[in-house]
N, C-alpha and C positions, 0 to 999 in steps of 0.2 A: 502496498497500500506505499510504503515513505517511497518508493523507487516511482510509482507511478504520480506522486504528488511532487515531486522533482523534476523529474521529466516533466511534469505540466507548466509546473510555474519557467523552466526552460525555455518552453516554446515561444510564450509570449499571446498573445490575442491573435486569430487567424482570420478575423472576419474582415468581409468587406466592408467595403464601405457606404453608406444608404447611398440609391438613387440619387445622381442632382435635379429635383426639380425647384423651380423661381419660388422660393417662398412669396417674390412679391407678386408674381402673376395668380397665384391662388390665395393669397388677399383680398390683389384687388377686385377676382373673379366677385370673393366672397364678399364683398362690402359690397358691391355693386347687384347684389341676390337680391341682400337682407335689404335695400333700399328699395328694390322692385315689390319683395314678399310685403314689406309693411303700407308699402303706395297701392297696391293693388289690395291686398286682404287688411292690412291693419294687426294682424297677427300674424303666428308662424307660418308656414305652409305645411299643411298636410299628405303626404305622400305614400299609396299604395304599390308597391312594385306587385306584380303580375308576373309570373313565371310560365308562358304561354307553351312550350316545350321544349327549352333552349338547353346547348349542352352545358350549362352553369355557366361558362367564362364569364357572362355580362356580367350575370350575382355577384362571382368575385369582387368584380372592381367595384360593383355597386357597394358591395360590402366594405372595401376599402374606405368610400365615404364618410364611414361611419368610424373611420379608426381617429385613434390620438392625432395621426399627421394632418390629415384632411379637416377634422372635426365639425360633419354638416353640421349641427346642430348648435354650434356657433353662428351661424350665420340664418336662423331661423329655419330650420327647414328640419323635418323626424319623416321616418316612418310610422305607419299604423299599419296594425292588424285587421280592419274592417276596412270597403271601399265605405259604408256607412261616414268615417270619419275625415273620407282624402277628401282635398281638392284637388290633387292631382292623380291620373295612373300615369306606374312606368313600367310600361311592359317589353319582355324578351324573348329571345326567341318567334319563328315558324309555330303561327297558330296551329297548333295539332287538329286533329278533326274529334279530338277529347274532350281539350282545350274549349273549342269554338262557343257553347252551350254555356259556359261557365265565363268566358270574357265578355261574352252579351248582358250576363245577369251581373257579375262585377261591374259594366260598365253603367248600369242601369242602374244600381245601386249606390252610385256615386253621384251624392248632390249635385246640381247644378248652382250654377256656372263649373264645366270643370276640363281640367288640361288633360291632352292623351298624349302620351309622350311612347314613342318609337325606339328605344336603346338596344344596335346595336344591327348588324348585318341584316340577319338572317328576322327581325322584326320589320327593318325598312323594308326590305322586296324579297323577302324571302329567302333569301342567301343558296347556298347548299343543295335546300332541298323545293325550294320554291311550291308550287300546287301538284296533289299528289294525289292518290286515292287514303293519304294518309294524311296529310301536312293544306290545310289551307292559305299556304305562304305569309307576305307581309299582313301587319296585324289591321294595314285598311280597307281589307278584302274580308274584314270583317265588321272592326268600327272605324267611327270616322274617327284620324287620325291626326296633333297641331302640329308636333312637332318631332323631325326625325335626328337621332343622334346615331351615323354613321360606323362603320368601325368593329371587327372583331376579335378581342371586345374591344368600346371604348375607355379610352382612357379616363380616371377619377376627372382629371380636368378637363375632358371635352363633353363628359356626364356633366359638370357644371355648368360649362360652356350651354350644352344644350339647354338645360335648367332655364339658365337664363335667359334665353330666344323668347323660350315660352312662356314667361313671367312678361318679359317688354313688345311681347306680340298683345296686338288691340284685342279687348276683351269680346269675348262673341260666349253666345251660350251654347255647349255642346249637345 
């Protein structure tokens, strides 16, 4: 055991440095999002994330928004468990035939005015899957979409930019 401890102390720290993400860009985007959230809603924005049949790549990036680095909550955004509490739906993946009805019901349960965001290439245009016996393809083939965030998967900063675009768009009733 002592031999292993000596060896560990002799090697030192061998981890990689954190990726070089511009803190200024994140802060600028976040403050802009917060400004639009308060102007549009006067409170925080509640987001219901729906996986309509994705590979979970987009979900990993969405979950990164809640980690201590990005800290989505400080910008007035948070995820909710029920569409009845949501102001926005963030949908990932091509809509599988099995999720088509569930997605429509989720959309109907979300109070008006609602923001619908398709996140990831599959949600935007069907991606690799397209339209088939098992897939409806893009989210807009099932429900109306306000903003599309392309990427496979979109990076957390791209997701923030997409949320900002959705909030900056003129109000409409979906």
